[in-house]
N, C-alpha and C positions, 0 to 999 in steps of 0.2 A: 522238558523241561525234571528235575530233580530238585530235593532237595536233600541237604545232607543236616539234619543241624541248623545250624542258619546258614549253611551255604547253599546259592543257588545256584546249581550249573543246566545252560539252556541250547538248546544248538543257533546257530549266529542264520539272523533273517527267519524263522519260528517265528509264527504269534502267539504267544501265553499269561495268563492272568495268572494275580496272585489273590488270594483274600486272607486282607490282613485283620485280624479281631485282635482285643486288646481287656487286659482285666484291667480293675481298678487295683486300687489297693489293701481290699478287701482279701484279692483273686475271687471278684466274682463278675463275670463279662461284662464288659464296660456297653454301650449303646451308644456310640456315634450320633451326637446331637448332628443340627439345623444349623449349618455354617465352617460344624467343624472341617479339617483338610488333611489331608494323610500327602508328605511328599515321600516318594522312589527315585531315589538319586544312583546313579549311577556313575565313576569314578575311575578311572583309567592309574596306573601305577609307573615314574615318570620310576626304573631301574636301578638308576646311579645317586638319585633323590632320596623316590619315598617320597614328593609328593604327589598329589594328588588335584590330576585336576578334572572336569564332570565334562562329562561327554554323555550324559539321556538321563532325562527328570521326569518324571511324569507327573500329577498336583490334576490329586481328585479333592473335589469339597459335597460335604455331603447335603445333598438336595431331603431328604427324609430320613426321618433317626429309624435305622437302623445300627446291627452288633459284628454289621461288616466293611470295608471297602476293598474294590476290586479294583489293582492299579493290572490295566493291561497293555503290554508293551506290544506294535506291534513286526510284522519282517521290515519293515522300514526304518526303525527304529538301532538293531541294529551290524543290518546289511552293509556298511563301510566301515564298521567297528573289525579292526584288524585280529585273529581268533590265538594270534602267538600273546598279546597283550598280556599286562597281570589288570583283573577291576575290586573294585572296593565296589559295595552299594552298602548306603546304610535306609531306616527307613523313618521320618520325624513326619509327630503326632501337632496339631497345634485346637485347641477345644474353642472352638467360637471366643471365651473366656480370658482365653493365652497362656492359658501354660502346656507346656512345652514338653512333650516327655522323649525321647533321640532308640532307638536301632539299636545295637553297636555296630561299626564297623565288619563287614564279616566280607568275602568268597562270592565273587562273583564271576564264574566259568562262559566263555564260549565257545565252543565245537563248535567243526563244518557237520556241517550233511550229508550225509557217506553217500546215498543216493535221490 
């Protein structure tokens, strides 16, 4: 997996982990609280309309206070997805108190394995 800015590129059917860390309004590291939830969603882009259709979603509910959430994408999550399609992803965080922050829509690229 490679990350360039917010663009994520990974090999189809590989297993990868993404660490999610947040900062508070003052720029300090945020410690996820028990009950916080992080959603990682990938959608395909319709080439004619630009409409998004969800193809993958991973959800992590925080069980103990920590400064990061780990999203794990296993091989089966992407093995049936075509590499020729255009994909976008976003990350959403919901705190136990209900506050929601969306990390903006960004590119998610699947490539074929060479060997």
